[in-house]
C-alpha positions as CSV (number, residue, x, y, z in Angstrom):
1,M,3.3,56.6,2.8
2,T,1.0,58.3,0.3
3,L,-1.3,56.5,-2.1
4,E,0.7,57.9,-5.0
5,L,4.0,56.6,-3.6
6,A,2.4,53.2,-2.9
7,M,1.3,53.0,-6.6
8,V,4.7,54.0,-7.9
9,L,6.5,51.6,-5.6
10,G,4.1,48.8,-6.6
11,L,4.7,49.5,-10.3
12,L,8.5,49.5,-9.5
13,V,8.3,46.1,-7.8
14,L,6.3,44.7,-10.7
15,A,8.9,46.0,-13.2
16,L,11.7,44.4,-11.1
17,V,9.9,41.1,-10.9
18,L,9.3,41.1,-14.7
19,F,12.9,42.1,-15.3
20,A,14.2,39.3,-13.2
21,R,11.9,36.7,-14.9
22,G,13.0,37.9,-18.3
23,R,9.4,37.8,-19.6
24,P,8.2,39.8,-21.3
25,R,11.2,41.5,-22.9
26,M,12.8,44.3,-21.0
27,D,11.8,46.9,-23.6
28,A,8.2,45.7,-23.4
29,V,8.3,46.1,-19.6
30,A,9.7,49.7,-20.0
31,L,6.8,50.5,-22.4
32,L,4.4,49.0,-19.8
33,V,5.9,51.3,-17.1
34,M,5.7,54.3,-19.4
35,V,2.0,53.7,-20.1
36,A,1.1,52.9,-16.5
37,L,2.9,55.9,-14.8
38,P,0.3,58.5,-15.7
39,F,-2.4,56.4,-14.0
40,T,-0.6,57.1,-10.7
41,G,-1.4,60.8,-11.0
42,V,2.3,61.6,-10.4
43,L,3.2,62.2,-14.1
44,S,1.4,63.4,-17.2
45,M,1.6,61.3,-20.4
46,S,3.9,63.9,-22.0
47,E,6.3,63.6,-19.0
48,A,6.1,59.8,-19.2
49,L,7.3,60.1,-22.8
50,S,10.0,62.7,-22.0
51,G,12.7,60.0,-22.1
52,F,12.5,59.8,-25.9
53,S,13.5,63.5,-26.1
54,D,16.4,63.2,-23.7
55,S,19.8,64.0,-25.2
56,S,21.4,60.9,-23.7
57,V,19.0,58.6,-25.7
58,V,19.9,60.5,-28.9
59,L,23.6,60.2,-28.0
60,I,23.3,56.4,-27.5
61,A,21.5,56.0,-30.8
62,A,24.2,58.0,-32.6
63,L,27.0,56.0,-31.0
64,F,25.4,52.8,-32.3
65,V,25.7,54.2,-35.9
66,I,29.3,55.3,-35.4
67,G,30.1,51.9,-34.0
68,E,28.6,50.2,-37.1
69,G,30.8,52.4,-39.2
70,L,33.9,51.0,-37.5
71,V,32.5,47.5,-38.1
72,R,31.8,48.1,-41.8
73,T,35.3,49.4,-42.4
74,G,37.0,46.4,-40.7
75,V,38.6,48.4,-37.9
76,A,37.6,45.9,-35.2
77,Q,38.6,42.9,-37.4
78,W,42.0,44.6,-38.1
79,M,42.6,44.9,-34.4
80,G,41.9,41.2,-34.0
81,D,44.4,40.4,-36.7
82,Q,47.0,42.6,-35.0
83,I,46.4,40.8,-31.7
84,T,47.0,37.4,-33.3
85,T,50.2,38.6,-35.1
86,R,51.8,40.4,-32.2
87,A,51.0,37.7,-29.5
88,G,52.9,35.1,-31.5
89,G,51.2,32.2,-29.8
90,R,52.0,33.4,-26.2
91,E,48.8,33.0,-24.3
92,G,49.6,35.6,-21.6
93,L,50.4,38.3,-24.1
94,L,47.4,37.2,-26.2
95,L,45.1,37.7,-23.2
96,V,46.5,41.2,-22.4
97,L,46.3,42.4,-26.0
98,L,42.7,41.1,-26.3
99,M,41.5,42.8,-23.2
100,L,43.2,46.1,-24.2
101,A,41.6,46.0,-27.7
102,A,38.2,45.1,-26.4
103,A,38.3,47.8,-23.7
104,L,39.6,50.4,-26.1
105,L,36.9,49.8,-28.7
106,S,34.1,49.4,-26.1
107,A,35.1,52.8,-24.6
108,F,33.7,54.4,-27.8
109,M,31.0,52.1,-29.1
110,S,28.5,49.5,-27.7
111,S,30.3,46.9,-25.6
112,T,27.7,44.4,-26.7
113,G,28.5,45.1,-30.3
114,V,32.2,44.9,-29.7
115,V,31.9,41.5,-28.0
116,A,29.6,40.2,-30.8
117,I,32.4,41.3,-33.3
118,F,35.2,39.7,-31.2
119,V,33.5,36.3,-30.4
120,P,34.3,34.8,-33.9
121,I,37.7,36.5,-33.9
122,V,38.5,35.0,-30.5
123,L,37.3,31.6,-31.7
124,G,39.7,31.8,-34.6
125,I,42.5,32.9,-32.4
126,A,41.9,30.0,-30.0
127,R,41.8,27.6,-32.9
128,R,45.1,28.8,-34.3
129,A,46.8,29.0,-30.9
130,G,45.5,25.5,-29.9
131,I,43.9,26.7,-26.7
132,G,40.4,26.4,-25.3
133,P,38.2,29.4,-26.0
134,G,37.1,29.4,-22.4
135,R,40.6,30.8,-21.5
136,L,39.8,34.0,-23.6
137,M,36.1,34.5,-23.6
138,M,35.6,35.7,-20.0
139,P,38.6,38.1,-20.2
140,L,36.9,39.5,-23.3
141,S,33.6,40.1,-21.5
142,M,35.3,41.5,-18.4
143,A,37.3,44.0,-20.4
144,A,34.2,45.1,-22.3
145,L,32.3,45.6,-19.0
146,I,35.3,47.6,-17.5
147,S,35.2,49.8,-20.6
148,G,32.2,51.4,-18.9
149,M,34.7,52.9,-16.4
150,L,36.8,54.6,-19.1
151,T,34.6,57.2,-20.9
152,L,31.3,58.9,-20.5
153,V,29.8,57.3,-23.6
154,A,31.1,53.8,-23.0
155,T,27.9,52.5,-21.4
156,P,24.3,53.7,-21.0
157,P,24.4,53.9,-17.2
158,N,27.1,56.6,-17.4
159,M,24.9,58.7,-19.5
160,V,21.9,58.0,-17.3
161,I,23.7,59.3,-14.3
162,H,25.1,62.3,-16.3
163,A,21.6,63.1,-17.4
164,E,20.4,63.0,-13.8
165,L,23.1,65.5,-12.8
166,L,22.0,67.8,-15.6
167,R,18.4,67.4,-14.6
168,R,19.3,68.7,-11.1
169,G,20.9,71.8,-12.6
170,L,24.4,70.5,-11.9
171,E,27.4,70.2,-14.3
172,G,27.6,66.7,-15.7
173,F,30.7,64.5,-15.9
174,S,33.4,65.3,-18.4
175,F,34.2,62.8,-21.2
176,F,37.2,61.2,-19.4
177,A,36.0,61.7,-15.8
178,F,35.7,57.9,-15.4
179,L,39.2,57.1,-16.7
180,P,41.2,57.5,-13.4
181,F,38.9,54.8,-11.9
182,G,38.7,52.5,-14.9
183,L,42.4,52.4,-15.8
184,P,43.7,50.8,-12.6
185,V,40.7,48.5,-12.6
186,L,41.5,47.4,-16.1
187,V,45.2,46.8,-15.2
188,L,44.2,44.7,-12.2
189,A,41.7,42.8,-14.3
190,M,44.5,41.8,-16.7
191,L,46.6,40.6,-13.8
192,Y,43.6,38.8,-12.2
193,M,42.8,37.0,-15.4
194,L,46.4,36.0,-16.0
195,A,46.3,34.4,-12.5
196,T,42.9,32.8,-12.7
197,G,42.6,32.1,-16.5
198,R,44.0,28.6,-16.0
199,F,40.8,27.7,-14.1
200,L,38.6,28.7,-17.0
201,A,37.6,25.6,-18.9
202,P,41.3,24.6,-19.3
203,D,40.6,21.3,-21.0
204,A,37.9,22.5,-23.4
205,P,39.2,22.1,-27.0
206,P,38.8,24.8,-29.5
207,P,35.4,24.5,-31.2
208,V,35.2,23.1,-34.7
209,S,33.1,25.3,-36.9
210,E,30.2,23.7,-38.8
211,R,31.0,25.9,-41.8
212,R,34.0,25.4,-44.0
213,H,36.7,27.9,-44.6
214,M,37.6,29.2,-48.1
215,A,40.8,27.2,-48.2
216,E,38.9,24.0,-47.4
217,M,36.4,24.7,-50.1
218,I,39.2,25.3,-52.6
219,D,40.9,22.0,-51.6
220,S,37.6,20.1,-52.0
221,Y,37.5,21.1,-55.7
222,G,41.1,20.2,-56.3
223,L,42.0,23.8,-57.0
224,R,44.9,24.3,-54.7
225,G,47.5,24.0,-57.5
226,R,45.4,25.7,-60.1
227,L,45.0,29.1,-58.6
228,S,47.8,31.7,-58.5
229,R,48.4,35.3,-57.7
230,L,50.8,37.1,-59.9
231,Q,51.8,40.8,-60.0
232,I,52.6,42.7,-63.2
233,T,56.0,44.2,-63.0
234,P,57.4,47.1,-65.1
235,G,58.3,45.9,-68.6
236,S,55.6,43.3,-68.8
237,D,54.0,43.0,-72.3
238,L,50.6,42.9,-70.6
239,I,50.8,46.6,-69.6
240,G,48.5,48.9,-71.5
241,H,46.5,46.1,-73.2
242,Q,42.8,45.3,-72.9
243,L,42.0,41.8,-71.8
244,G,39.8,41.3,-74.9
245,E,42.8,41.8,-77.3
246,L,45.1,39.6,-75.1
247,D,42.7,36.6,-75.2
248,L,44.7,34.9,-72.4
249,R,42.2,32.1,-72.0
250,G,42.2,31.1,-75.7
251,R,45.9,31.7,-76.3
252,D,47.6,30.8,-73.0
253,G,45.0,28.6,-71.2
254,V,44.6,30.9,-68.2
255,T,41.6,32.8,-66.9
256,I,41.9,36.1,-65.0
257,L,39.4,35.8,-62.1
258,T,40.1,39.1,-60.3
259,I,42.4,42.1,-60.5
260,E,43.8,43.8,-57.4
261,R,44.8,47.4,-58.2
262,P,46.8,49.2,-55.5
263,R,45.4,52.6,-54.6
264,R,46.5,55.4,-52.3
265,W,44.2,54.2,-49.5
266,G,44.3,50.5,-50.0
267,T,43.5,48.1,-52.8
268,E,40.7,48.2,-55.3
269,M,39.3,44.9,-56.6
270,L,38.3,45.0,-60.3
271,R,36.0,42.6,-62.1
272,P,37.8,41.7,-65.3
273,T,36.0,42.6,-68.6
274,R,37.1,42.6,-72.2
275,E,37.6,46.4,-71.9
276,T,39.8,46.3,-68.7
277,V,43.3,47.7,-69.4
278,L,46.0,46.1,-67.3
279,Q,48.5,48.3,-65.5
280,S,51.8,47.9,-63.8
281,S,51.5,46.6,-60.2
282,D,48.2,45.0,-60.9
283,I,47.9,41.7,-59.1
284,L,46.1,39.0,-61.1
285,L,44.3,36.0,-59.6
286,L,44.6,33.4,-62.2
287,G,42.8,30.1,-62.8
288,V,44.8,27.6,-64.9
289,I,42.7,25.4,-67.3
290,G,45.3,23.0,-68.6
291,E,46.8,20.3,-66.3
292,S,50.2,20.5,-68.1
293,F,50.4,24.3,-68.2
294,D,53.9,25.6,-67.4
295,L,53.0,28.4,-65.0
296,E,56.6,29.2,-64.1
297,G,57.7,29.6,-67.7
298,W,54.7,31.7,-68.6
299,R,55.3,33.9,-65.6
300,R,58.9,34.6,-66.7
301,D,57.9,35.3,-70.3
302,R,55.3,37.8,-69.2
303,K,57.5,39.4,-66.5
304,L,55.2,38.7,-63.6
305,Q,56.1,38.2,-60.0
306,M,54.6,35.4,-57.9
307,R,52.6,36.5,-54.9
308,S,51.4,34.4,-52.0
309,L,48.1,32.6,-52.1
310,G,47.8,31.0,-48.7
311,A,44.9,30.6,-46.3
312,E,45.8,34.0,-44.7
313,D,45.4,35.6,-48.1
314,L,42.0,34.1,-48.7
315,T,40.6,35.1,-45.3
316,R,41.5,38.7,-44.9
317,P,38.4,40.8,-44.3
318,D,39.5,43.5,-46.7
319,R,39.0,41.1,-49.6
320,E,36.1,42.3,-51.7
321,V,36.0,39.0,-53.5
322,G,35.1,35.6,-52.1
323,I,33.8,32.2,-53.0
324,A,30.6,30.2,-52.5
325,E,29.1,26.9,-53.5
326,A,25.9,26.6,-55.6
327,M,24.1,23.8,-57.4
328,V,22.6,23.7,-60.8
329,P,19.0,22.7,-60.0
330,P,16.7,20.6,-62.3
331,G,15.0,22.9,-64.8
332,S,17.7,25.5,-64.7
333,H,18.4,27.2,-68.0
334,L,22.2,26.7,-67.2
335,A,21.8,22.9,-67.8
336,G,23.3,22.0,-71.3
337,R,25.1,25.3,-71.5
338,S,28.6,26.4,-70.5
339,P,29.3,29.2,-68.0
340,A,30.6,31.3,-71.0
341,E,27.4,30.7,-73.0
342,A,25.2,31.5,-70.0
343,R,27.2,34.7,-69.5
344,L,27.4,34.1,-65.8
345,R,30.3,36.6,-65.5
346,T,28.2,39.4,-67.2
347,R,24.7,38.6,-65.8
348,R,25.6,37.6,-62.3
349,E,29.2,38.9,-61.9
350,L,30.2,35.4,-60.9
351,T,33.0,33.2,-62.3
352,V,33.0,29.4,-62.1
353,I,36.4,28.3,-60.8
354,G,35.5,24.7,-59.9
355,L,33.0,22.0,-60.7
356,R,32.0,18.8,-58.9
357,R,30.1,16.2,-60.7
358,G,29.1,13.0,-58.9
359,S,31.4,12.2,-56.0
360,G,34.5,14.3,-57.0
361,P,35.7,17.3,-58.8
362,L,35.6,17.3,-62.6
363,E,39.2,17.5,-63.9
364,G,39.9,20.1,-66.6
365,A,36.6,21.9,-66.2
366,G,36.6,25.4,-67.6
367,A,34.4,28.2,-68.9
368,D,33.4,26.0,-71.9
369,T,32.4,22.9,-70.0
370,K,28.7,22.1,-70.5
371,L,26.9,22.1,-67.2
372,R,24.4,19.5,-66.0
373,A,21.6,19.5,-63.5
374,G,23.0,18.4,-60.1
375,D,26.5,19.9,-60.8
376,T,28.0,21.7,-57.8
377,L,29.9,24.8,-58.7
378,L,32.5,26.8,-56.8
379,L,31.8,30.4,-57.7
380,L,34.1,33.4,-57.3
381,G,32.8,37.0,-57.1
382,R,32.2,40.0,-55.0
383,W,30.5,39.2,-51.7
384,P,27.3,41.2,-52.6
385,A,27.0,39.2,-55.8
386,L,27.5,35.9,-53.9
387,R,24.8,36.9,-51.4
388,R,22.4,37.9,-54.2
389,M,22.1,34.2,-55.1
390,S,19.8,33.7,-52.1
391,E,17.4,36.2,-53.6
392,D,17.3,34.8,-57.1
393,R,17.3,31.0,-57.2
394,S,16.0,30.5,-60.7
395,D,19.2,29.1,-62.2
396,L,21.5,28.6,-59.2
397,L,20.7,27.1,-55.8
398,P,23.1,28.5,-53.2
399,L,24.5,25.8,-50.9
400,D,27.2,27.3,-48.6
401,L,29.0,30.5,-47.9
402,P,32.4,30.1,-46.1
403,E,33.0,31.2,-42.6
404,E,35.0,34.2,-43.8
405,A,31.9,35.8,-45.2
406,D,31.0,36.9,-41.6
407,A,34.2,38.9,-41.3
408,V,33.9,40.8,-44.6
409,A,34.3,44.6,-44.2
410,P,32.5,46.0,-47.2
411,E,33.9,49.5,-46.8
412,H,37.4,48.7,-45.7
413,R,38.9,51.3,-48.0
414,R,37.2,54.0,-45.9
415,A,38.7,52.8,-42.6
416,P,40.9,55.9,-42.3
417,L,37.9,58.1,-42.7
418,A,35.9,56.2,-40.1
419,V,38.7,56.4,-37.6
420,A,39.1,60.2,-38.4
421,V,35.3,60.7,-37.8
422,L,35.5,58.8,-34.4
423,L,38.5,60.8,-33.3
424,A,36.8,64.1,-34.2
425,V,33.7,63.1,-32.3
426,V,35.8,62.1,-29.2
427,L,37.8,65.3,-29.4
428,A,34.6,67.5,-29.6
429,M,33.2,65.7,-26.6
430,A,36.4,65.7,-24.6
431,T,37.0,69.4,-25.1
432,G,33.4,70.4,-24.7
433,A,33.5,72.2,-28.0
434,L,30.1,70.8,-28.8
435,P,27.3,69.1,-26.8
436,N,27.8,65.4,-26.7
437,A,24.7,64.6,-28.7
438,Q,25.4,67.2,-31.3
439,A,29.0,65.9,-31.8
440,A,27.7,62.3,-32.2
441,L,25.0,63.3,-34.6
442,L,27.6,65.2,-36.7
443,G,29.7,62.1,-36.6
444,C,26.7,60.1,-38.0
445,L,26.2,62.6,-40.8
446,A,29.9,62.4,-41.6
447,M,29.7,58.6,-41.8
448,G,26.9,59.0,-44.3
449,A,28.6,61.8,-46.3
450,F,31.7,59.6,-46.7
451,R,29.5,56.7,-47.8
452,I,30.6,54.5,-44.9
453,I,27.1,53.7,-43.9
454,G,23.7,54.5,-45.6
455,M,20.4,55.4,-44.0
456,D,19.0,51.9,-44.0
457,G,22.2,50.5,-42.5
458,A,22.2,53.3,-39.8
459,Y,18.6,52.4,-38.8
460,R,19.5,48.7,-38.6
461,A,22.6,49.5,-36.5
462,I,20.6,51.1,-33.7
463,N,19.7,48.7,-30.9
464,W,16.1,49.9,-30.5
465,Q,15.5,47.6,-27.6
466,T,18.1,49.4,-25.5
467,L,16.8,52.8,-26.5
468,V,13.2,51.9,-25.5
469,L,14.4,50.4,-22.2
470,I,16.3,53.6,-21.3
471,A,13.7,56.1,-22.5
472,G,10.9,54.1,-20.8
473,M,12.6,53.8,-17.4
474,M,13.9,57.4,-17.2
475,P,10.6,58.9,-16.1
476,F,10.6,56.5,-13.1
477,A,13.3,58.6,-11.4
478,T,11.0,61.7,-11.7
479,A,8.0,59.8,-10.5
480,L,9.8,58.4,-7.4
481,E,11.2,61.9,-6.6
482,R,7.8,63.6,-6.9
483,A,6.0,60.9,-4.9
484,G,8.6,61.1,-2.1
485,G,10.2,57.7,-2.8
486,V,13.7,59.0,-3.3
487,D,13.7,61.0,-0.1
488,L,12.3,58.0,1.8
489,A,15.1,55.7,0.5
490,A,17.7,58.3,1.3
491,Q,16.3,58.8,4.8
492,A,16.4,55.0,5.3
493,V,20.1,54.9,4.2
494,L,21.0,57.9,6.4
495,G,19.0,56.4,9.4
496,L,21.0,53.2,9.1
497,M,24.4,54.5,8.2
498,G,24.3,58.3,8.9
499,E,26.8,58.1,11.6
500,M,29.2,55.9,9.7
501,P,32.2,57.3,7.7
502,P,31.5,58.4,4.1
503,R,33.5,55.5,2.6
504,A,31.2,53.1,4.4
505,I,28.1,54.8,2.9
506,L,29.7,54.7,-0.5
507,S,30.5,51.0,0.0
508,A,26.8,50.3,0.8
509,L,25.7,52.2,-2.3
510,F,28.2,50.3,-4.4
511,L,27.1,46.9,-3.1
512,A,23.4,47.8,-3.4
513,T,23.9,48.9,-7.0
514,T,25.9,45.8,-7.9
515,L,23.5,43.4,-6.3
516,L,20.5,45.0,-7.9
517,S,22.2,44.8,-11.3
518,L,22.4,41.0,-10.9
519,F,18.6,40.8,-11.4
520,I,17.8,43.7,-13.7
521,S,19.7,45.6,-16.4
522,N,22.5,47.9,-15.3
523,T,20.8,50.7,-17.1
524,A,17.6,50.3,-15.1
525,T,19.7,50.0,-12.0
526,A,21.3,53.3,-12.7
527,V,17.9,55.0,-13.3
528,L,16.8,53.8,-9.9
529,M,19.9,54.2,-7.8
530,G,21.2,57.5,-9.2
531,P,18.5,59.7,-7.6
532,V,18.9,57.8,-4.3
533,A,22.6,58.3,-4.2
534,M,22.3,62.0,-4.9
535,A,19.6,62.4,-2.2
536,V,21.9,60.7,0.3
537,A,24.6,63.2,-0.6
538,D,22.2,66.0,0.0
539,G,21.3,64.6,3.3
540,L,24.9,64.4,4.3
541,G,25.6,67.9,3.0
542,A,28.2,66.4,0.7
543,S,29.1,66.8,-3.0
544,P,26.8,64.7,-5.2
545,Y,29.6,63.8,-7.6
546,P,31.4,61.0,-5.7
547,F,28.0,59.4,-4.9
548,A,26.8,59.7,-8.5
549,M,30.1,58.3,-9.7
550,C,29.9,55.4,-7.2
551,V,26.6,54.3,-8.8
552,A,27.9,54.6,-12.3
553,L,31.0,52.6,-11.6
554,A,29.1,49.9,-9.7
555,A,26.7,49.5,-12.6
556,S,29.7,48.4,-14.8
557,T,30.6,45.5,-12.4
558,A,28.2,42.9,-13.8
559,F,30.8,40.2,-13.5
560,M,29.0,37.7,-11.3
561,T,26.2,36.1,-13.4
562,P,25.7,35.5,-17.1
563,V,22.2,37.2,-17.0
564,S,23.5,40.4,-15.5
565,S,24.7,41.7,-18.9
566,P,24.2,40.8,-22.6
567,V,28.0,40.8,-22.8
568,N,28.2,37.8,-20.5
569,L,25.5,36.0,-22.3
570,L,27.4,36.4,-25.6
571,V,30.5,34.6,-24.3
572,M,28.7,31.9,-22.2
573,V,28.1,29.3,-24.9
574,P,31.3,29.8,-27.1
575,G,33.4,29.8,-23.9
576,G,31.8,26.6,-22.6
577,Y,31.0,28.2,-19.2
578,K,28.5,27.3,-16.5
579,F,26.6,29.7,-14.4
580,T,28.9,29.1,-11.4
581,D,32.0,30.0,-13.5
582,F,30.9,33.6,-13.6
583,L,30.2,33.6,-9.8
584,R,33.5,32.1,-8.7
585,I,35.6,34.3,-11.1
586,G,33.4,37.4,-11.0
587,A,32.6,37.7,-7.3
588,P,36.2,38.1,-6.0
589,F,37.0,40.7,-8.7
590,T,33.8,42.6,-7.9
591,L,35.2,43.1,-4.4
592,V,38.6,44.1,-5.8
593,T,36.8,46.7,-8.1
594,M,34.8,48.0,-5.1
595,A,38.0,48.4,-3.0
596,V,39.7,50.4,-5.8
597,C,36.7,52.6,-6.5
598,I,35.9,53.3,-2.8
599,T,39.6,54.1,-2.1
600,L,39.8,56.5,-5.1
601,L,36.4,58.2,-4.9
602,P,37.0,60.6,-2.0
603,I,40.5,61.4,-3.3
604,L,39.6,62.2,-6.9
605,L,36.1,63.6,-6.1
606,P,36.3,65.3,-2.7
607,L,33.3,64.9,-0.5
C-alpha cells in the first residue's frame, strides 16, 4: 500500500465515521474532504472542485426547481385529494393509491420533498378515515424510496452511477432503464405493506393538530350561519352593475367578501371594490350583517343559486382566499375606529368577518362597528395579504393562521402548464433528444417564463446541502482510483468470490451497498461503491452495466433504519415509530428486493 493510498483511505475512514456520527453536517464533511484531498498529492484543487461542474449536479439542482413548481401549482395536493376521494374510507385501497402516488411523483422530483408534502396530507387522510397514521406513514416512505428504482432522475445515486459510466467513456443508463426492476419491487411492496401494515402502530390514534382548521375558527366566531356562497344566474338584476352603485351592504344588509369568477383554466378570485362589475356565473361569498335577514327570499329575488359552504370548500388548496386571527393591540390607530373608517379593505386588502370581545363573539358586528384595544378579529383576505400581517404589526397583531395555510398552492391556475413542462422534460430525457441537464434547465426556464416560480423561489427550492454533499464526494472516486484503492477493493472481492457464480458476486455487492448505506447517505455510498463494482466487472471480463445497476438499486433500499434516509426521518415522528419498527419491517423487505433484483439483473442486463 502506497503512502498516497493510505492517506486517501484514512480520509475515507474519517469521513465515514463523521457521517455515522452525524456531526458535523454531511455537507460540511464533504467540504472537509474536498479541501483535504489535494494534500494527499493525488488530486489537484481544481480536480477536487470538479464535482461542482458535473452535469449530474446541475441536473439535480434543476429537478429541485421543477419539483417546487409542482408544489406551487398544487399538483401534489391534488393527488392527495384524489386519493382520499377514490379510496372511500377503504384502508387497503387507500394504502395502494398512496404508495402509487408517492412513487409516481418521487420518480420525477425529490423523494424527500414529496414525503414532506405528503406528511400533512396523510395526517389529514388518517384523521378523516379514523385510522392511526402509523398504518400509512411507513408505506409512504417505502414507496418514495422505491421510486429511485423507476427513473434515472428519481434519486441522486442513480445519477452518480450514470456519471461514473460516462466518466469511463461508456454509454450511461437510459431514462427508464431502472423501471423493469422497480416496477415489480413496487408491486411487491404494496402487497407486503398490505400484509404487514396491521403491525404498524395499530392502536395509535390519529394525531390532533395544535392549529385550528378554518371551519373551527369560523364556528368560534359564531359565523357558521352568517356566511353563504351564492352564484349569479342568467337573468339576475346584479349582472352588469358595479358594486358601488348596488350598495348591497347599505341597502340589503349583506357584504360581498370575495368573488369567484370561472375562467378557462380554473377560477379567479377577485377582491371586491366599488368599481367591480358583476357577471353571470360569478360566485359571491356573502357575510350577512342582520340577524333577521331573509337570505332565502333575497336569493330568490336576486335570482341567485345557493352553492355549498362546507369544510371541504374552505380547505381546498386552490383557494386564493383564507382567514386568520389578529388582535387590535394597545396604541393601535384602529382603536376607536370602524374597519370601514380604517379602510382595512383598501389599505391591507383584508375584510373583518368576525369580532370577539371579551369571552365571546360580538353579535351583529359589522364594518361600522367601533373597534377597541384587545378585540380579536377574524380577517378574510388573500393568503399573501394575511401573511403580510407578520411583517407590519403596527395596527394588527397576528395570532393564528389555520392549518390549511400550509396546503395553499399560490399558482394553482398554472397547474396544467407545470404538468406540461414536466412531461416535456421527461420526454426529452427519455428519447435522448437533449442531454438530461439541458432538458432540465430548459424546464426551469419554462417554469420561470410561465411565472410558476420566480428566481428567488427557485434558489430557495434547491437543497444546497444535497448538492454540496454530492459535489464534494464525487472526487473521492477519482482519488481512490488513482491511488489504487478501487483496484485493491476489486481484487479483494475477486480473491474471495472470484470462483463463485456471477449472481453470488452481485448479491455480495448488493449487501455491501445496503449495509454501508445504513451508516452513511446512499449518495455517498454510490460514490464509493460504483467504481468498485465496475472494477469487479472488469476483473471478471463482464459487462459493467449489471454491476453498476446493482449498486444503484441497492442504494435505494434504505428501509432498515430511520437514519439511513431523510425520507424515513420525516415519517418517524408523525407515524409514532420506534427505531426497531424500521428494522423489523424493512429488513425482510430488503431481502425480498435483493432477491428480485439479483434474479432480474443477468436477464435484463446480460453479463
